[in-house]
Chimera marker file (.cmm) of the C-alpha trace (Angstrom):
<marker_set name="trace">
<marker id="1" x="186.369" y="197.050" z="111.705" r="1" g="1" b="0" radius="0.5"/>
<marker id="2" x="185.893" y="197.772" z="108.001" r="1" g="1" b="0" radius="0.5"/>
<marker id="3" x="183.146" y="197.426" z="105.438" r="1" g="1" b="0" radius="0.5"/>
<marker id="4" x="183.381" y="194.693" z="102.840" r="1" g="1" b="0" radius="0.5"/>
<marker id="5" x="184.593" y="197.153" z="100.185" r="1" g="1" b="0" radius="0.5"/>
<marker id="6" x="186.966" y="198.852" z="102.698" r="1" g="1" b="0" radius="0.5"/>
<marker id="7" x="185.465" y="202.298" z="102.059" r="1" g="1" b="0" radius="0.5"/>
<marker id="8" x="184.451" y="202.869" z="105.669" r="1" g="1" b="0" radius="0.5"/>
<marker id="9" x="185.790" y="202.053" z="109.119" r="1" g="1" b="0" radius="0.5"/>
<marker id="10" x="183.758" y="201.767" z="112.288" r="1" g="1" b="0" radius="0.5"/>
<marker id="11" x="185.006" y="202.263" z="115.811" r="1" g="1" b="0" radius="0.5"/>
<marker id="12" x="182.641" y="200.913" z="118.465" r="1" g="1" b="0" radius="0.5"/>
<marker id="13" x="182.518" y="202.866" z="121.710" r="1" g="1" b="0" radius="0.5"/>
<marker id="14" x="180.445" y="202.167" z="124.818" r="1" g="1" b="0" radius="0.5"/>
<marker id="15" x="177.120" y="203.573" z="123.581" r="1" g="1" b="0" radius="0.5"/>
<marker id="16" x="177.977" y="205.015" z="120.163" r="1" g="1" b="0" radius="0.5"/>
<marker id="17" x="179.704" y="204.052" z="116.943" r="1" g="1" b="0" radius="0.5"/>
<marker id="18" x="182.094" y="206.328" z="115.063" r="1" g="1" b="0" radius="0.5"/>
<marker id="19" x="181.959" y="205.821" z="111.284" r="1" g="1" b="0" radius="0.5"/>
<marker id="20" x="184.486" y="207.414" z="108.953" r="1" g="1" b="0" radius="0.5"/>
<marker id="21" x="184.940" y="206.971" z="105.229" r="1" g="1" b="0" radius="0.5"/>
<marker id="22" x="188.345" y="206.249" z="103.775" r="1" g="1" b="0" radius="0.5"/>
<marker id="23" x="188.326" y="209.444" z="101.701" r="1" g="1" b="0" radius="0.5"/>
<marker id="24" x="187.588" y="211.420" z="104.927" r="1" g="1" b="0" radius="0.5"/>
<marker id="25" x="184.633" y="213.170" z="103.271" r="1" g="1" b="0" radius="0.5"/>
<marker id="26" x="182.079" y="211.882" z="105.776" r="1" g="1" b="0" radius="0.5"/>
<marker id="27" x="182.503" y="211.051" z="109.409" r="1" g="1" b="0" radius="0.5"/>
<marker id="28" x="179.805" y="210.868" z="112.020" r="1" g="1" b="0" radius="0.5"/>
<marker id="29" x="178.874" y="209.423" z="115.382" r="1" g="1" b="0" radius="0.5"/>
<marker id="30" x="175.769" y="207.244" z="115.640" r="1" g="1" b="0" radius="0.5"/>
<marker id="31" x="174.029" y="206.192" z="118.866" r="1" g="1" b="0" radius="0.5"/>
<marker id="32" x="173.382" y="202.501" z="119.471" r="1" g="1" b="0" radius="0.5"/>
<marker id="33" x="169.620" y="202.871" z="118.896" r="1" g="1" b="0" radius="0.5"/>
<marker id="34" x="170.178" y="204.414" z="115.461" r="1" g="1" b="0" radius="0.5"/>
<marker id="35" x="172.299" y="201.428" z="114.437" r="1" g="1" b="0" radius="0.5"/>
<marker id="36" x="169.521" y="198.983" z="115.301" r="1" g="1" b="0" radius="0.5"/>
<marker id="37" x="167.114" y="201.022" z="113.164" r="1" g="1" b="0" radius="0.5"/>
<marker id="38" x="169.591" y="201.366" z="110.277" r="1" g="1" b="0" radius="0.5"/>
<marker id="39" x="170.211" y="197.630" z="109.811" r="1" g="1" b="0" radius="0.5"/>
<marker id="40" x="168.237" y="196.624" z="106.714" r="1" g="1" b="0" radius="0.5"/>
<marker id="41" x="168.013" y="192.856" z="107.384" r="1" g="1" b="0" radius="0.5"/>
<marker id="42" x="168.912" y="191.949" z="110.971" r="1" g="1" b="0" radius="0.5"/>
<marker id="43" x="168.543" y="188.219" z="110.289" r="1" g="1" b="0" radius="0.5"/>
<marker id="44" x="171.162" y="188.254" z="107.494" r="1" g="1" b="0" radius="0.5"/>
<marker id="45" x="174.631" y="186.791" z="108.005" r="1" g="1" b="0" radius="0.5"/>
<marker id="46" x="176.244" y="189.902" z="106.496" r="1" g="1" b="0" radius="0.5"/>
<marker id="47" x="174.621" y="193.216" z="107.388" r="1" g="1" b="0" radius="0.5"/>
<marker id="48" x="173.944" y="196.277" z="105.303" r="1" g="1" b="0" radius="0.5"/>
<marker id="49" x="173.502" y="199.443" z="107.319" r="1" g="1" b="0" radius="0.5"/>
<marker id="50" x="171.783" y="202.437" z="105.680" r="1" g="1" b="0" radius="0.5"/>
<marker id="51" x="171.772" y="205.984" z="107.064" r="1" g="1" b="0" radius="0.5"/>
<marker id="52" x="170.227" y="209.250" z="106.009" r="1" g="1" b="0" radius="0.5"/>
<marker id="53" x="173.080" y="211.726" z="106.158" r="1" g="1" b="0" radius="0.5"/>
<marker id="54" x="172.784" y="215.456" z="105.373" r="1" g="1" b="0" radius="0.5"/>
<marker id="55" x="175.083" y="214.863" z="102.394" r="1" g="1" b="0" radius="0.5"/>
<marker id="56" x="172.990" y="211.964" z="101.068" r="1" g="1" b="0" radius="0.5"/>
<marker id="57" x="172.025" y="208.379" z="101.746" r="1" g="1" b="0" radius="0.5"/>
<marker id="58" x="174.861" y="206.175" z="102.965" r="1" g="1" b="0" radius="0.5"/>
<marker id="59" x="174.896" y="202.386" z="102.693" r="1" g="1" b="0" radius="0.5"/>
<marker id="60" x="177.610" y="200.278" z="104.231" r="1" g="1" b="0" radius="0.5"/>
<marker id="61" x="177.966" y="196.523" z="103.690" r="1" g="1" b="0" radius="0.5"/>
<marker id="62" x="179.823" y="194.505" z="106.273" r="1" g="1" b="0" radius="0.5"/>
<marker id="63" x="181.171" y="190.974" z="105.933" r="1" g="1" b="0" radius="0.5"/>
<marker id="64" x="180.286" y="188.121" z="108.298" r="1" g="1" b="0" radius="0.5"/>
<marker id="65" x="183.153" y="188.727" z="110.689" r="1" g="1" b="0" radius="0.5"/>
<marker id="66" x="182.311" y="192.415" z="111.106" r="1" g="1" b="0" radius="0.5"/>
<marker id="67" x="178.614" y="191.603" z="111.390" r="1" g="1" b="0" radius="0.5"/>
<marker id="68" x="179.379" y="189.302" z="114.313" r="1" g="1" b="0" radius="0.5"/>
<marker id="69" x="181.208" y="192.180" z="116.016" r="1" g="1" b="0" radius="0.5"/>
<marker id="70" x="178.189" y="194.449" z="115.471" r="1" g="1" b="0" radius="0.5"/>
<marker id="71" x="175.855" y="191.801" z="116.926" r="1" g="1" b="0" radius="0.5"/>
<marker id="72" x="178.078" y="191.312" z="119.970" r="1" g="1" b="0" radius="0.5"/>
<marker id="73" x="178.216" y="195.069" z="120.521" r="1" g="1" b="0" radius="0.5"/>
<marker id="74" x="174.447" y="195.418" z="120.230" r="1" g="1" b="0" radius="0.5"/>
<marker id="75" x="173.672" y="192.373" z="122.407" r="1" g="1" b="0" radius="0.5"/>
<marker id="76" x="174.029" y="194.105" z="125.817" r="1" g="1" b="0" radius="0.5"/>
<marker id="77" x="171.559" y="196.761" z="124.694" r="1" g="1" b="0" radius="0.5"/>
<marker id="78" x="168.944" y="194.118" z="123.874" r="1" g="1" b="0" radius="0.5"/>
<marker id="79" x="169.142" y="192.456" z="127.286" r="1" g="1" b="0" radius="0.5"/>
<link id1="1" id2="2" r="1" g="1" b="0" radius="0.2"/>
<link id1="2" id2="3" r="1" g="1" b="0" radius="0.2"/>
<link id1="3" id2="4" r="1" g="1" b="0" radius="0.2"/>
<link id1="4" id2="5" r="1" g="1" b="0" radius="0.2"/>
<link id1="5" id2="6" r="1" g="1" b="0" radius="0.2"/>
<link id1="6" id2="7" r="1" g="1" b="0" radius="0.2"/>
<link id1="7" id2="8" r="1" g="1" b="0" radius="0.2"/>
<link id1="8" id2="9" r="1" g="1" b="0" radius="0.2"/>
<link id1="9" id2="10" r="1" g="1" b="0" radius="0.2"/>
<link id1="10" id2="11" r="1" g="1" b="0" radius="0.2"/>
<link id1="11" id2="12" r="1" g="1" b="0" radius="0.2"/>
<link id1="12" id2="13" r="1" g="1" b="0" radius="0.2"/>
<link id1="13" id2="14" r="1" g="1" b="0" radius="0.2"/>
<link id1="14" id2="15" r="1" g="1" b="0" radius="0.2"/>
<link id1="15" id2="16" r="1" g="1" b="0" radius="0.2"/>
<link id1="16" id2="17" r="1" g="1" b="0" radius="0.2"/>
<link id1="17" id2="18" r="1" g="1" b="0" radius="0.2"/>
<link id1="18" id2="19" r="1" g="1" b="0" radius="0.2"/>
<link id1="19" id2="20" r="1" g="1" b="0" radius="0.2"/>
<link id1="20" id2="21" r="1" g="1" b="0" radius="0.2"/>
<link id1="21" id2="22" r="1" g="1" b="0" radius="0.2"/>
<link id1="22" id2="23" r="1" g="1" b="0" radius="0.2"/>
<link id1="23" id2="24" r="1" g="1" b="0" radius="0.2"/>
<link id1="24" id2="25" r="1" g="1" b="0" radius="0.2"/>
<link id1="25" id2="26" r="1" g="1" b="0" radius="0.2"/>
<link id1="26" id2="27" r="1" g="1" b="0" radius="0.2"/>
<link id1="27" id2="28" r="1" g="1" b="0" radius="0.2"/>
<link id1="28" id2="29" r="1" g="1" b="0" radius="0.2"/>
<link id1="29" id2="30" r="1" g="1" b="0" radius="0.2"/>
<link id1="30" id2="31" r="1" g="1" b="0" radius="0.2"/>
<link id1="31" id2="32" r="1" g="1" b="0" radius="0.2"/>
<link id1="32" id2="33" r="1" g="1" b="0" radius="0.2"/>
<link id1="33" id2="34" r="1" g="1" b="0" radius="0.2"/>
<link id1="34" id2="35" r="1" g="1" b="0" radius="0.2"/>
<link id1="35" id2="36" r="1" g="1" b="0" radius="0.2"/>
<link id1="36" id2="37" r="1" g="1" b="0" radius="0.2"/>
<link id1="37" id2="38" r="1" g="1" b="0" radius="0.2"/>
<link id1="38" id2="39" r="1" g="1" b="0" radius="0.2"/>
<link id1="39" id2="40" r="1" g="1" b="0" radius="0.2"/>
<link id1="40" id2="41" r="1" g="1" b="0" radius="0.2"/>
<link id1="41" id2="42" r="1" g="1" b="0" radius="0.2"/>
<link id1="42" id2="43" r="1" g="1" b="0" radius="0.2"/>
<link id1="43" id2="44" r="1" g="1" b="0" radius="0.2"/>
<link id1="44" id2="45" r="1" g="1" b="0" radius="0.2"/>
<link id1="45" id2="46" r="1" g="1" b="0" radius="0.2"/>
<link id1="46" id2="47" r="1" g="1" b="0" radius="0.2"/>
<link id1="47" id2="48" r="1" g="1" b="0" radius="0.2"/>
<link id1="48" id2="49" r="1" g="1" b="0" radius="0.2"/>
<link id1="49" id2="50" r="1" g="1" b="0" radius="0.2"/>
<link id1="50" id2="51" r="1" g="1" b="0" radius="0.2"/>
<link id1="51" id2="52" r="1" g="1" b="0" radius="0.2"/>
<link id1="52" id2="53" r="1" g="1" b="0" radius="0.2"/>
<link id1="53" id2="54" r="1" g="1" b="0" radius="0.2"/>
<link id1="54" id2="55" r="1" g="1" b="0" radius="0.2"/>
<link id1="55" id2="56" r="1" g="1" b="0" radius="0.2"/>
<link id1="56" id2="57" r="1" g="1" b="0" radius="0.2"/>
<link id1="57" id2="58" r="1" g="1" b="0" radius="0.2"/>
<link id1="58" id2="59" r="1" g="1" b="0" radius="0.2"/>
<link id1="59" id2="60" r="1" g="1" b="0" radius="0.2"/>
<link id1="60" id2="61" r="1" g="1" b="0" radius="0.2"/>
<link id1="61" id2="62" r="1" g="1" b="0" radius="0.2"/>
<link id1="62" id2="63" r="1" g="1" b="0" radius="0.2"/>
<link id1="63" id2="64" r="1" g="1" b="0" radius="0.2"/>
<link id1="64" id2="65" r="1" g="1" b="0" radius="0.2"/>
<link id1="65" id2="66" r="1" g="1" b="0" radius="0.2"/>
<link id1="66" id2="67" r="1" g="1" b="0" radius="0.2"/>
<link id1="67" id2="68" r="1" g="1" b="0" radius="0.2"/>
<link id1="68" id2="69" r="1" g="1" b="0" radius="0.2"/>
<link id1="69" id2="70" r="1" g="1" b="0" radius="0.2"/>
<link id1="70" id2="71" r="1" g="1" b="0" radius="0.2"/>
<link id1="71" id2="72" r="1" g="1" b="0" radius="0.2"/>
<link id1="72" id2="73" r="1" g="1" b="0" radius="0.2"/>
<link id1="73" id2="74" r="1" g="1" b="0" radius="0.2"/>
<link id1="74" id2="75" r="1" g="1" b="0" radius="0.2"/>
<link id1="75" id2="76" r="1" g="1" b="0" radius="0.2"/>
<link id1="76" id2="77" r="1" g="1" b="0" radius="0.2"/>
<link id1="77" id2="78" r="1" g="1" b="0" radius="0.2"/>
<link id1="78" id2="79" r="1" g="1" b="0" radius="0.2"/>
</marker_set>
């Protein structure tokens, strides 16, 4: 799935997410718990996820369709 501005792609694995920017300057793996903490407004229809990365603060905006995929991926962890 991609961010709304198509600058980052996310690959969801079983318990982690792999995020890589289009310019290949930043790529990192984030555990499921870190994603739940990084979501700025969990009640929003389109999520913004903010991380503190050693190279700076990263903010990724996802559209509704991608947000639904994130919610479905995080749902088993909540139950």
